[in-house]
ZAVO-364451 format. One record per residue: residue in one letter; x, y, z of N, C-alpha, C in turn. Coordinates in steps of 0.1 Angstrom, whole numbers, padded with zeros to 4 digits, always signed. Example, Ala and Ser with C-alpha at 12.3 -4.5 7.8 and 13.67 -1.06 7.14 Angstrom:
A+0132-0057+0078+0123-0045+0078+0132-0033+0078
S+0128-0022+0071+0137-0011+0071+0129+0000+0079
//
This chain:
M+1801-0215+0543+1813-0210+0536+1809-0196+0531
K+1815-0186+0537+1811-0173+0534+1820-0165+0524
N+1833-0169+0525+1844-0162+0517+1847-0169+0504
L+1837-0170+0495+1839-0177+0482+1843-0167+0471
K+1855-0165+0469+1860-0155+0460+1863-0160+0446
R+1860-0152+0436+1863-0156+0422+1878-0159+0421
G+1882-0170+0415+1896-0174+0414+1900-0184+0425
D+1893-0185+0435+1896-0195+0445+1895-0209+0439
V+1903-0218+0444+1903-0232+0440+1899-0240+0452
Y+1888-0249+0451+1883-0256+0461+1883-0271+0456
W+1885-0280+0466+1882-0294+0462+1867-0295+0462
V+1861-0302+0451+1847-0303+0450+1843-0317+0446
N+1834-0322+0453+1828-0336+0450+1818-0334+0438
L+1823-0339+0426+1814-0337+0414+1805-0349+0412
D+1806-0360+0420+1796-0372+0418+1784-0369+0425
P+1773-0374+0420+1772-0382+0408+1771-0373+0396
T+1776-0379+0384+1776-0372+0372+1769-0381+0361
R+1767-0376+0349+1762-0383+0338+1770-0382+0326
G+1770-0393+0317+1777-0393+0305+1791-0388+0306
S+1795-0378+0299+1809-0374+0297+1814-0363+0307
E+1805-0360+0317+1808-0349+0326+1820-0354+0334
I+1829-0344+0338+1840-0347+0347+1835-0352+0360
R+1841-0363+0365+1836-0368+0378+1846-0368+0389
K+1843-0374+0400+1851-0375+0413+1854-0363+0420
T+1860-0363+0431+1864-0351+0439+1877-0346+0432
R+1877-0333+0428+1889-0327+0421+1889-0313+0424
P+1900-0306+0422+1900-0292+0424+1893-0284+0413
C+1886-0274+0417+1878-0266+0408+1879-0251+0410
V+1880-0243+0400+1881-0228+0401+1867-0222+0402
L+1865-0213+0412+1853-0205+0412+1854-0194+0402
V+1844-0193+0393+1845-0183+0382+1833-0173+0383
G+1824-0176+0391+1812-0166+0393+1818-0153+0400
A+1811-0143+0399+1814-0130+0406+1812-0132+0422
T+1822-0127+0429+1823-0128+0443+1809-0125+0450
P+1803-0114+0447+1791-0110+0454+1780-0121+0451
I+1779-0126+0439+1769-0136+0436+1772-0149+0444
N+1785-0153+0444+1789-0165+0452+1784-0163+0466
K+1785-0152+0472+1780-0149+0486+1765-0150+0487
A+1758-0145+0477+1743-0144+0478+1736-0157+0474
R+1741-0164+0465+1734-0176+0460+1738-0189+0468
R+1729-0200+0466+1733-0212+0473+1740-0221+0462
T+1742-0216+0450+1750-0223+0440+1761-0214+0436
I+1771-0220+0430+1783-0213+0425+1786-0219+0411
I+1794-0211+0404+1798-0215+0390+1812-0219+0391
I+1816-0231+0386+1829-0236+0387+1835-0241+0373
I+1848-0242+0373+1855-0249+0362+1863-0260+0368
P+1861-0272+0364+1869-0283+0370+1884-0282+0364
L+1893-0287+0372+1907-0288+0368+1911-0303+0366
S+1919-0306+0357+1924-0319+0354+1940-0319+0354
S+1945-0330+0359+1960-0331+0359+1964-0339+0347
S+1956-0343+0338+1960-0351+0326+1956-0344+0314
G+1961-0347+0302+1958-0341+0290+1968-0331+0285
V+1965-0326+0274+1973-0316+0267+1965-0303+0267
P+1973-0291+0270+1966-0279+0267+1960-0276+0253
R+1948-0273+0252+1942-0270+0239+1932-0258+0241
P+1939-0246+0243+1930-0234+0245+1921-0232+0233
P+1908-0228+0234+1903-0224+0247+1896-0235+0255
L+1896-0247+0250+1888-0258+0257+1896-0261+0270
T+1909-0264+0269+1916-0267+0282+1928-0257+0283
V+1927-0249+0293+1937-0239+0295+1947-0242+0307
P+1960-0241+0304+1969-0245+0315+1969-0234+0326
V+1970-0239+0339+1970-0230+0350+1980-0237+0361
N+1986-0228+0369+1994-0234+0380+1985-0236+0392
C+1984-0248+0397+1976-0251+0409+1982-0262+0417
L+1982-0260+0430+1987-0270+0439+2002-0274+0436
G+2009-0265+0432+2023-0267+0429+2027-0273+0416
K+2017-0275+0407+2020-0280+0394+2011-0275+0384
Q+2013-0279+0371+2004-0274+0361+1992-0283+0360
A+1981-0277+0358+1968-0283+0357+1961-0277+0345
L+1951-0284+0341+1942-0278+0329+1929-0274+0335
A+1925-0263+0331+1912-0258+0335+1903-0262+0323
V+1893-0270+0324+1885-0275+0314+1873-0266+0312
C+1875-0257+0303+1865-0246+0302+1851-0250+0296
D+1851-0261+0288+1839-0265+0283+1831-0274+0293
Q+1836-0275+0305+1829-0283+0316+1824-0273+0326
I+1822-0261+0323+1817-0251+0332+1803-0255+0338
R+1801-0254+0350+1788-0258+0356+1785-0251+0369
A+1772-0250+0372+1767-0244+0385+1766-0257+0395
I+1770-0255+0407+1770-0266+0417+1764-0260+0430
D+1758-0268+0438+1754-0264+0451+1766-0263+0460
K+1766-0253+0469+1777-0252+0478+1781-0264+0487
T+1771-0272+0489+1773-0285+0497+1783-0294+0490
R+1786-0292+0477+1796-0300+0471+1810-0296+0473
L+1812-0284+0479+1825-0279+0483+1831-0287+0495
V+1843-0293+0493+1849-0301+0504+1859-0292+0512
K+1868-0286+0505+1879-0278+0512+1885-0268+0503
R+1888-0256+0508+1896-0246+0500+1910-0251+0498
A+1915-0249+0486+1929-0253+0483+1939-0241+0482
E+1935-0232+0474+1943-0220+0471+1935-0210+0462
S+1942-0200+0457+1936-0192+0447+1946-0191+0435
L+1940-0189+0423+1947-0189+0411+1954-0175+0411
G+1966-0174+0405+1973-0161+0403+1965-0153+0392
K+1969-0140+0392+1962-0131+0383+1964-0135+0368
E+1976-0139+0364+1978-0143+0350+1970-0155+0347
D+1970-0165+0356+1963-0178+0353+1948-0174+0352
L+1942-0166+0360+1928-0163+0360+1925-0155+0347
A+1934-0146+0342+1932-0139+0330+1932-0149+0318
E+1940-0159+0317+1940-0169+0307+1928-0178+0307
L+1924-0181+0319+1911-0188+0321+1899-0179+0315
D+1899-0167+0319+1889-0158+0314+1888-0158+0298
K+1900-0157+0293+1902-0157+0277+1895-0170+0272
G+1898-0181+0277+1892-0194+0274+1877-0194+0275
L+1872-0189+0286+1858-0189+0289+1851-0180+0279
R+1857-0168+0276+1851-0159+0266+1849-0166+0252
Q+1859-0174+0248+1859-0181+0236+1849-0192+0236
V+1849-0200+0246+1840-0211+0247+1826-0207+0247
L+1823-0195+0254+1809-0191+0255+1805-0180+0245
S+1814-0177+0236+1812-0168+0225+1808-0154+0231
L+1816-0149+0240+1813-0136+0246+1821-0125+0242
//
C-alpha cells in the first residue's frame, strides 16, 4: 500500500486487543503525515465508531461511509500496515479539521 494519505479512511483489523481498546475490523482515519505513512511500516490511526454520543474532544463527529460516525480521539494508536484491509474513502476538509482540533486537545498540543 503506497498511497496512504492523511485523512484517508481504511477498514482496519484491530484484533487482537487488550482491555478497553476498540476492537474488531472497523473504519479508521489515518492521521499521521503522508510522507511518514509512506516511509514507515507503521501508521497512526484514529478508530471510528458508529455508536455513542459526540463528546468533543474525546469523540468527534465526522461524516464517513454515508453517515455520521465518531472519531474516538483518545484511542489513537500506531498499527502495522498489515492490519489495513481496504481503503474506504477520505474525510472531507471540515471533518479532518474538527478531528485535528480534538487531537490537539486530547494530546495537549
